[in-house]
C-alpha positions in Angstrom: 56.6 -18.9 4.6 59.8 -18.4 2.6 58.7 -18.2 -1.6 60.8 -20.9 -3.3 60.8 -22.1 -6.5 58.5 -25.0 -7.3 57.1 -27.0 -10.6 53.8 -25.5 -11.1 52.7 -27.2 -14.4 51.3 -30.4 -14.4 52.7 -33.2 -17.5 50.2 -34.3 -20.1 51.1 -37.3 -22.1 49.6 -39.0 -24.8 50.1 -42.9 -25.4 49.9 -44.0 -29.0 50.0 -47.3 -30.0 51.8 -48.0 -27.1 54.4 -45.4 -27.4 54.5 -42.7 -24.8 55.2 -39.2 -26.5 56.2 -35.9 -24.8 55.6 -33.5 -27.5 59.0 -32.5 -28.8 61.4 -35.4 -29.2 65.3 -35.4 -30.2 67.1 -38.1 -31.9 70.1 -39.3 -30.2 72.1 -37.8 -33.6 70.9 -34.6 -32.6 73.7 -32.6 -30.7 71.3 -29.7 -30.0 70.5 -29.3 -25.8 67.1 -28.7 -24.8 66.7 -24.8 -23.7 66.4 -24.4 -20.3 63.6 -21.9 -19.4 63.3 -20.1 -16.5 61.1 -20.7 -13.8 58.2 -18.4 -13.3 57.3 -16.7 -9.7 55.9 -19.9 -7.7 53.4 -20.0 -5.0 53.9 -20.9 -1.3 54.5 -24.3 0.0 51.6 -25.5 2.0 51.1 -25.3 5.5 53.2 -28.4 5.9 56.3 -26.9 4.2 56.4 -28.5 0.9 54.5 -28.9 -2.4 54.3 -32.5 -4.5 53.9 -32.5 -8.2 53.0 -35.6 -10.3 54.6 -36.1 -14.2 52.6 -39.1 -15.9 54.2 -42.2 -17.0 58.0 -41.2 -16.2 60.6 -43.0 -14.4 63.0 -40.4 -13.1 66.3 -41.8 -12.0 68.8 -38.7 -11.4 68.7 -34.8 -11.5 70.3 -33.1 -14.3 69.8 -29.6 -13.1 67.0 -27.7 -11.6 64.6 -28.2 -14.5 65.7 -31.4 -15.9 65.6 -35.0 -15.2 67.0 -38.1 -16.5 64.3 -40.9 -17.0 64.2 -44.4 -18.0 62.0 -46.2 -20.4 61.2 -49.5 -20.9 62.2 -50.8 -24.6 62.3 -54.5 -24.3 63.1 -57.5 -22.3 65.9 -60.1 -22.1 65.6 -63.7 -20.5 67.6 -65.2 -17.8 67.0 -68.6 -16.4 63.6 -68.3 -14.8 62.5 -64.9 -15.5 63.0 -61.8 -17.6 64.6 -58.4 -17.1 63.9 -55.2 -18.7 66.1 -53.4 -21.0 65.3 -49.7 -21.0 66.5 -46.3 -22.8 67.0 -43.0 -21.2 65.9 -39.4 -21.8 66.6 -35.7 -20.7 63.2 -34.6 -19.6 62.7 -31.0 -19.4 60.1 -30.0 -16.5 59.1 -26.9 -17.9 59.4 -27.3 -21.6 57.8 -30.9 -21.1 59.7 -32.2 -23.7 62.7 -34.8 -24.0 65.8 -35.6 -25.6 65.7 -39.6 -25.9 68.9 -41.9 -26.6 66.6 -45.0 -27.8 70.1 -46.7 -28.9 71.3 -47.5 -25.3 70.3 -50.8 -23.7 70.4 -50.2 -20.1 70.1 -53.1 -18.1 71.6 -51.3 -14.5 71.8 -47.6 -14.5 74.9 -46.6 -12.5 74.5 -42.8 -12.4 75.2 -39.4 -13.9 78.7 -37.7 -13.8 79.0 -34.9 -11.3 79.2 -32.5 -14.3 76.0 -34.0 -15.6 77.8 -34.8 -19.0 77.6 -38.6 -18.8 75.7 -41.9 -18.0 77.1 -44.7 -16.7 75.2 -47.7 -17.1 75.7 -51.5 -17.8 73.9 -53.7 -20.6 72.2 -57.3 -20.0 74.5 -60.2 -19.3 73.7 -63.7 -20.7 73.4 -66.1 -18.0 73.8 -69.9 -18.9 70.9 -72.0 -18.1 72.9 -75.2 -18.6 74.5 -75.9 -15.4 77.9 -76.9 -17.3 77.9 -73.5 -18.9 77.2 -71.6 -15.9 80.1 -73.1 -14.2 82.4 -72.3 -17.2 81.1 -68.9 -17.5 81.8 -68.6 -13.1 85.5 -69.5 -13.8 86.0 -67.4 -16.5 84.7 -64.4 -14.4 82.1 -63.7 -17.4 79.0 -64.9 -15.1 78.8 -61.7 -13.0 80.8 -59.5 -15.3 79.2 -56.5 -16.3 79.4 -54.9 -19.6 79.6 -51.6 -18.4 78.9 -48.4 -20.9 79.5 -44.8 -21.1 76.7 -42.2 -22.8 77.8 -38.9 -23.6 74.5 -36.7 -23.3 75.8 -34.2 -25.5 76.5 -35.9 -28.6 74.7 -39.5 -27.9 78.2 -41.3 -28.2 78.3 -44.7 -26.8 82.1 -45.9 -25.4 83.4 -49.2 -23.4 84.4 -48.9 -19.9 87.0 -51.5 -19.7 86.5 -53.3 -16.2 88.0 -56.4 -14.6 86.5 -59.5 -15.0 85.7 -61.0 -11.6 83.5 -63.4 -9.5 81.8 -60.4 -7.9 78.8 -58.3 -8.7 81.0 -55.2 -8.7 79.6 -51.9 -8.2 80.8 -48.5 -10.1 80.3 -45.2 -8.5 81.4 -41.6 -9.9 83.8 -39.8 -7.5 84.6 -36.7 -10.2 83.7 -35.9 -13.8 85.9 -38.6 -15.3 86.9 -40.9 -12.9 84.9 -44.0 -11.1 85.2 -46.2 -8.0 85.2 -49.7 -8.8 84.1 -51.8 -6.0 85.0 -55.5 -6.1 84.1 -58.1 -3.5 87.6 -58.0 -1.8 89.2 -55.0 -3.3 88.6 -51.6 -5.0 89.8 -49.4 -7.9 89.7 -46.0 -9.2 89.4 -46.2 -13.1 88.7 -43.4 -15.4 86.0 -43.5 -17.9 88.6 -45.7 -20.4 89.5 -48.1 -17.4 92.9 -46.8 -17.1 93.8 -47.4 -13.1 94.6 -44.6 -10.9 95.2 -46.2 -7.4 93.8 -49.5 -6.2 93.6 -51.4 -2.8 92.0 -54.4 -0.8 89.8 -54.4 2.1 90.6 -55.9 5.3 88.7 -59.3 4.8 89.0 -61.4 7.5 85.7 -62.8 8.4 84.0 -59.8 7.0 82.4 -59.8 3.7 79.8 -58.1 1.4 81.3 -54.3 1.0 78.8 -51.5 0.5 80.2 -47.7 -0.3 78.5 -45.0 1.8 80.3 -42.0 0.8 83.0 -40.7 -1.9 82.7 -37.2 -1.7 86.1 -36.9 0.2 87.9 -38.0 -2.7 89.8 -35.3 -4.6 90.7 -35.9 -8.3 94.0 -34.0 -9.2 94.2 -35.2 -12.8 96.7 -37.5 -13.1 96.4 -38.8 -9.4 93.7 -38.8 -6.8 93.6 -38.7 -3.0 91.6 -38.3 0.0 89.2 -41.2 1.5 86.0 -43.2 0.7 83.4 -44.4 3.4 82.2 -48.1 3.5 80.3 -50.4 5.6 81.2 -54.3 5.8 79.4 -57.4 6.8 80.5 -60.2 8.9 80.0 -63.6 7.1 76.8 -65.2 8.4 76.5 -62.9 11.0 74.3 -59.5 11.8 76.0 -56.0 12.2 78.5 -54.3 10.4 81.6 -52.2 10.6 82.1 -48.6 9.1 85.1 -48.1 7.8 87.4 -45.5 5.7 89.9 -46.1 3.1 92.7 -43.9 2.0 92.9 -43.9 -1.6 96.5 -42.9 -1.7 98.3 -44.4 1.5 95.8 -47.5 1.3 95.0 -47.2 5.2 92.0 -48.3 6.7 90.3 -47.2 9.8 87.2 -48.7 11.6 85.2 -45.6 13.1 81.9 -47.3 14.0 81.2 -51.2 14.6 77.5 -52.3 15.5 75.8 -55.9 16.0 72.7 -54.0 15.0 73.3 -52.0 12.1 73.4 -52.2 7.9 74.0 -49.7 5.4 75.4 -46.5 5.8 75.3 -43.2 3.6 77.8 -40.3 4.2 77.5 -36.5 2.6 79.4 -33.7 3.5 79.9 -34.0 7.3 77.1 -36.2 8.2 76.8 -40.0 8.2 73.5 -41.9 8.8 73.5 -45.7 9.5 70.8 -47.9 9.7 70.1 -49.5 13.0 67.8 -52.0 14.7 67.0 -54.0 17.9 65.9 -57.3 17.9 64.2 -57.1 21.6 64.5 -60.6 23.0 61.2 -62.7 21.9 62.1 -65.1 18.6 59.0 -67.0 16.8 59.3 -70.8 16.0 60.9 -69.8 12.4 63.5 -67.7 14.1 62.0 -64.1 13.6 62.5 -61.4 16.0 58.9 -60.5 16.7 59.7 -57.7 18.7 62.7 -56.0 16.3 62.1 -52.4 16.4 64.1 -49.9 14.0 65.7 -46.7 13.5 68.7 -44.4 12.4 72.0 -43.3 14.0 73.4 -40.1 12.9 77.2 -39.5 13.0 79.8 -37.1 12.0 82.3 -37.7 9.6 84.7 -39.0 12.5 81.8 -41.6 13.7 80.7 -39.7 16.9 77.0 -40.4 17.4 74.9 -37.1 17.5 71.3 -38.6 17.1 69.6 -41.8 17.9 66.6 -41.8 16.0 63.8 -44.2 17.1 60.9 -45.4 14.6 57.7 -47.0 16.2 57.7 -50.6 17.0 57.5 -52.9 14.4 58.2 -50.4 11.3 60.8 -51.2 9.0 63.0 -48.4 7.3 64.5 -48.7 4.0 68.1 -47.4 3.0 68.4 -43.9 3.9 69.3 -41.2 1.3 71.0 -37.9 2.9 70.8 -34.6 0.8 73.7 -33.5 -0.8 74.6 -30.8 2.3 73.9 -33.7 4.9 71.1 -31.7 6.5 67.8 -33.9 5.5 67.5 -37.8 4.8 64.9 -39.2 3.2 63.5 -42.7 3.6 60.8 -45.4 2.6 58.8 -46.7 5.8 57.0 -50.0 5.9 53.8 -50.6 8.1 55.1 -53.8 9.8 58.5 -55.3 9.6 57.1 -58.7 10.1 55.1 -60.4 7.3 54.4 -57.7 5.3 52.0 -58.0 2.6 53.5 -56.9 -1.0 51.0 -54.0 -1.1 51.0 -52.9 2.1 51.1 -49.1 3.0 54.4 -47.5 2.8 55.1 -43.7 3.8 58.0 -41.3 2.5 59.2 -39.3 5.7 62.2 -36.8 6.2 64.5 -36.2 9.2 66.1 -33.4 10.1 69.5 -34.6 10.9 70.2 -31.7 13.1 67.4 -32.0 15.5 66.1 -35.6 14.5 62.7 -34.3 14.1 60.6 -36.5 11.4 58.1 -35.3 9.0 55.4 -37.4 7.0 55.8 -36.5 3.0 53.2 -38.9 1.3 51.4 -42.3 1.9 51.6 -44.7 -1.2 47.8 -45.1 -0.9 47.3 -41.7 -2.0 49.5 -42.3 -5.2 47.8 -45.0 -6.7 45.9 -44.2 -10.0 42.1 -45.1 -9.7 42.0 -46.6 -13.1 45.3 -48.6 -12.8 44.7 -52.2 -13.7 46.4 -55.0 -12.2 49.5 -56.3 -14.3 51.3 -59.6 -13.7 54.5 -60.8 -14.5 55.8 -64.6 -15.3 57.7 -66.0 -12.1 59.6 -69.7 -11.8 60.3 -71.6 -8.7 61.6 -75.2 -7.8 59.1 -76.8 -5.8 59.7 -79.3 -3.0 60.1 -82.3 -5.9 62.5 -80.1 -7.6 60.4 -79.2 -10.3 60.4 -75.7 -12.1 57.0 -74.4 -11.6 55.7 -71.3 -14.1 53.2 -69.1 -12.3 52.3 -65.5 -12.8 52.5 -63.0 -10.1 51.2 -59.2 -9.6 53.3 -56.2 -10.3 54.1 -54.7 -6.9 53.9 -50.9 -7.2 56.5 -49.0 -4.9 58.1 -46.4 -4.3 61.9 -46.1 -5.5 64.3 -44.0 -6.9 64.6 -41.3 -4.3 67.2 -38.5 -5.4 67.8 -35.4 -3.8 68.6 -32.3 -6.2 71.9 -30.3 -5.8 70.3 -27.7 -3.7 68.9 -30.0 -1.2 65.6 -28.2 -1.6 63.7 -30.8 -3.5 63.9 -34.6 -4.3 62.2 -36.7 -6.5 61.0 -40.2 -6.7 58.8 -42.6 -8.7 55.8 -45.0 -7.6 55.1 -47.7 -9.6 57.0 -50.4 -11.9 59.4 -50.3 -14.9 58.4 -53.8 -15.8 54.7 -52.3 -16.4 56.3 -50.6 -19.4 56.1 -47.1 -17.5 52.4 -47.3 -18.2 52.0 -47.8 -14.1 54.7 -45.6 -13.4 54.6 -42.0 -12.0 57.5 -39.3 -11.1 56.8 -37.1 -8.1 58.8 -33.7 -7.3 58.6 -32.8 -3.9 59.6 -29.1 -3.2 60.8 -28.0 0.6 60.7 -24.8 1.9 64.0 -23.9 3.0 
């Protein structure tokens, strides 16, 4: 097999007084970058064409380069009505030296990605959601209720600055399109802003009966400095109905084109010249509670014009999570659940990879093989309103799950986490899968 660079060292961590240490810690005020060490010649991948390496008690969410990943660590909690959310800080973790550069002064509620040049982290701080109904309505009317307090972290200096975003009653998403420009996706419109919030272009979606816009791909947008051009891809759902349409929006002319529409599709991902979109078939029979008992799942692979190239079928009754395309569009990773109907919280899940050219599916790892033997069951508080309108407080087990699937820039490796950050990283590990080219 082809020899390639893989990660051959297993992370050793020490837990002291509940604080995880990684050997060498950098203060956020220290502007020195971690020295990147070259890989040593590696062994060949195994007979299945890949190697998996485990890094304990870290949650990786993005690649910085071939040797470094960005990690999140729980530092506290904040309360929202009937529940709590975690506050995290981020670190640059070096996979070779096992050292980290920590940014403990950031308070991350929502991680929104690393800039293409890997210089900045975009994130949102926690939001105060009023518990009193009158205050809740007041916050909704002002746009404060759903407004994200967006911040920018400079990974070289540790400096934190504000990103001015519009206050609207929508759960806005913010996506990097270049080293210093961001696509702001609101419920009925979009804007391209810079890291300070300056607007370069904006447009609206053709709403009509369609709502719930999800961005599928932004790699066709070109940053020309003072202007931008190109297009982005998005899916839009019909209000109260199944199915989506896949569209493109030209950021210069504002022209919108529908390139695909299907009653039985959902979210899409677009990288390079490849698009993959979730697909399902109801297959008739409905249970008394309205569930399609014979629903089957799969994916449609298209080119950038919406022309169908592959129709991937998954085994009956199996549910695929959101598909994640590699940067070159040649492979797609996804999480597959054992049963789409009445799946228990800890039921078997599996990571699989699809070759987008051939449609061949390769199983990588089952979640059951990732569980630590000595892991304790931890619980979190949960509130719900019973049939009498009373708030009931209970505790439920923290579900360990596969998440944060991220491809490296070469499309030759991917990272994912298994566990749950709400356990304070005591039950979360990062895994790196190195593939044979």
